[in-house]
C-alpha positions in Angstrom: 100.1 -69.3 90.9 98.9 -72.1 88.5 96.8 -71.3 85.5 93.2 -72.6 85.6 92.6 -75.4 83.2 90.5 -74.7 80.2 87.2 -76.5 80.2 86.5 -75.7 76.6 85.8 -78.7 74.3 87.5 -78.7 70.9 85.2 -79.1 68.0 86.2 -81.6 65.3 85.8 -80.5 61.7 83.5 -83.0 59.9 85.3 -83.9 56.6 83.2 -85.4 53.8 84.7 -88.2 51.9 85.7 -87.1 48.4 84.1 -89.0 45.6 85.6 -89.5 42.1 83.6 -87.3 39.8 84.7 -89.3 36.8 83.3 -92.5 38.3 80.1 -90.8 39.2 79.7 -89.7 35.5 80.8 -93.2 34.4 83.7 -91.9 32.3 85.5 -94.9 30.6 88.1 -93.0 28.7 89.5 -89.5 29.0 90.4 -87.7 25.8 93.6 -85.7 25.8 92.0 -83.1 23.5 89.3 -82.3 26.1 91.3 -79.3 27.4 88.5 -78.0 29.8 88.4 -81.3 31.7 92.2 -81.5 31.9 92.5 -77.9 33.2 90.2 -78.7 36.1 92.8 -81.1 37.4 95.8 -78.8 37.1 97.1 -75.8 39.1 97.6 -72.4 37.4 101.2 -73.3 36.9 100.3 -76.5 35.2 101.0 -79.0 37.9 98.8 -82.1 38.2 96.7 -82.0 41.3 97.1 -85.0 43.6 94.4 -87.6 44.5 94.0 -86.4 48.0 92.9 -83.0 46.7 90.8 -84.0 43.7 89.2 -87.1 45.2 89.8 -89.2 42.1 90.2 -93.0 42.2 93.5 -94.6 41.3 92.4 -95.7 37.8 91.2 -92.2 36.8 94.1 -90.4 38.4 96.6 -92.5 36.4 94.6 -91.9 33.3 94.4 -88.2 33.9 98.2 -88.0 34.5 98.9 -89.7 31.3 96.4 -87.6 29.3 97.7 -84.3 30.8 101.3 -85.2 29.9 100.2 -86.1 26.4 98.3 -82.8 26.0 101.4 -80.9 27.3 103.6 -82.6 24.8 101.3 -81.4 22.0 101.1 -77.9 23.6 97.4 -78.1 24.2 97.8 -77.2 28.0 100.5 -75.7 30.0 
């Protein structure tokens, strides 16, 4: 006996486009000594969060990566 077909409609999850918070605040340069800002863009283990998760633009993501690596080198962050 064939199963009846489901007449339920699937709901699509509405995803809001992520906006670069650094562009919103008009940040020109990121200071590697600003540990609180840098920690916001890292995991607990110290890995840098990707753009698709943070919503950063390319310019700020590259800047963040360089500043986090510099702060790691000076042992300011993990």
